[in-house]
N, C-alpha and C positions, 0 to 999 in steps of 0.2 A: 360311211357304213360299208362293211364288207359282208358279202354273202358267204356263209360257212362252206358251201359246196364248191365255191369258186375261189380257191386261194390265190393270193397275189404272188407273182414270181418276182424275186429280187435277186438279180445276178448282174454282172457287169462284163461287157465285151468291149474291147478297145477297137475303135474303127480307124483304119489307115486311109488317109486321103480324104477326098471331098465329101461325097454322099455317105451318110452313116450306114453301117451295116446292122446296127441295133437301134431299136426304137422303144420308147415308153408309150404304151397304149393305155390311156385312161378312159375307162368306160363308166359313164355316170347317167343315172336317170332311167335306166331300163328296168323292167321286171327281172327277177332272177332267171326266168326261162329265156327272155330275150338277151340278157347279158351273156348267158351260156352260149347262145347262138353266135354272138359277136366274137366270143372267145374261140369258138369252133372255126370261124372264118380266119382268125389270126393263125390258128394251128394249121389250117389247110395251106395258107401261104408258106409257112415255115416248112411244112412237109414237102410241098411242091419244089421249093428251092433246094431243099435237102442238104444244106450246108450251113450250120450255125455260124460259121465265120463270115458268111455272106448275108444272112438274114436271121435276126433274132428279135422277136417281139415280146417285150416284158409287159405283161398285162396287169393292170391295177383296176379293180372294180370299186366304184364309189369314191374314188379319189377326185379332188377338185382338179379342173383343167389347169395345167401349168405349161404355157408355151414359152417359158424362158429358156428352153433348150432346143437346139435344132432338131433333135430326135423325138420331139413330142408329137403324139397323135391323140387328139381328144375325140371321143365318139359319144354322140348324144342321140336320143330318140326324138322324133318329130312326126308330123303327118304330111301326106302329099299336099294337102291344102296349104299348109304353112310354107312348104318349099315353093309351091306355085306362087304364093303371095310375095315371097321374097325374090324369086327369080323370074317370074313371068312365064313359067312353063311347068307342066306337070312332070315331076321326076320322082323316082323312088328313093333317091339319095343325092347328096351334094357334098363336095369337099372344098373347103376354103383353105388357101395356103398363105402364109406369110412368106412371100418370095424374096430371095436375095439374089437370084440369078436365073435367067432364062437361057437355056442352052441353045446353040445355033440350030440343032436338029429339031427344035420345038419342044423338047422335054423340059421338065422343070426341076429345079433344085430347091425344094421347100425348106423353110426355116420353121418347121412346125405346121401342123395341119389340124383343122377342125372338121369333123365329119358329122353330118346329120343323116340319119337313116329313118325313112318313113316306116313306122311299125304297123301301119294300117294297110300294107301292100300284100301281106301274106308270105313274103320271102325276105326276111331280114338277113338270112345267111348270104344269099347271092348278092344282095345289095351291099352288104358289109364287105364281101370279098372284092367287089368292083370298086367301091370307094376307098378301101385300103390300098388297092392298086394305085389310085390317084395320089394318095398320101405318100406312097413309096416312089412317086415321081413318074408313073406311067401315064400314057395318053390313050385315047380311044384307038382301037384297032378294028379289024374286020370281024365279020360274023363268025361264030363258032369259038370265040374267046370270051373269057370273063370280062375283058376290057372292051367288048363291043359296045357301041353307043346306045343301042336299043335293046331293051330287056328281051324282046321276042327273038332277037338274033344271038343273044349271049349264051355262052356255055354255063352250065350249072355249077362248075367248079373251075379253079385255076387250071389252065392248059399249058402244054409245053411252049406254045407261042407266047403266052403271058410271061412265063418264066424267062424265055429268050429276051423279051423286051426288058424285063427286070435286070437281067445280066448285062445287057448292052447299056442301059441307062446308068448302072452302077459301075461300069468300067471293067466288068469281068470277062468280056468278049473282045 
């Protein structure tokens, strides 16, 4: 089911080399308002990277999760309690990867990712930005970035340091 105010984007960008520069983001199970917030997080990442040849997120709302492609990111709502039950710790979100390679510097090269965002936290956008960072291959960094490991230390939006990590992981630096 598609939400009329949130049209799906269907375009194609060819990626050169290893890590994809374009991803299919499938958002399913959220309320229309929550789905809009996840879409906003996608657009914030695209705007921060500021180069469609380096990052393009093609958003589909209400599409079934399909991890048959390396560039797939599936995003689902959940609760903090369900994340804690599955992971043994309270978290606002969690990203699982089908890994095919772990890089020497500790970054990951995912073959599709599944993100769960706790919708009972009050900040779906910040959590979505952070978990999208993981789906794009980023790891936790220091305070003042969206990729900080603790929400109380994290930036509210993607920072130049987050973009720098993205560029390095994707081989643009």
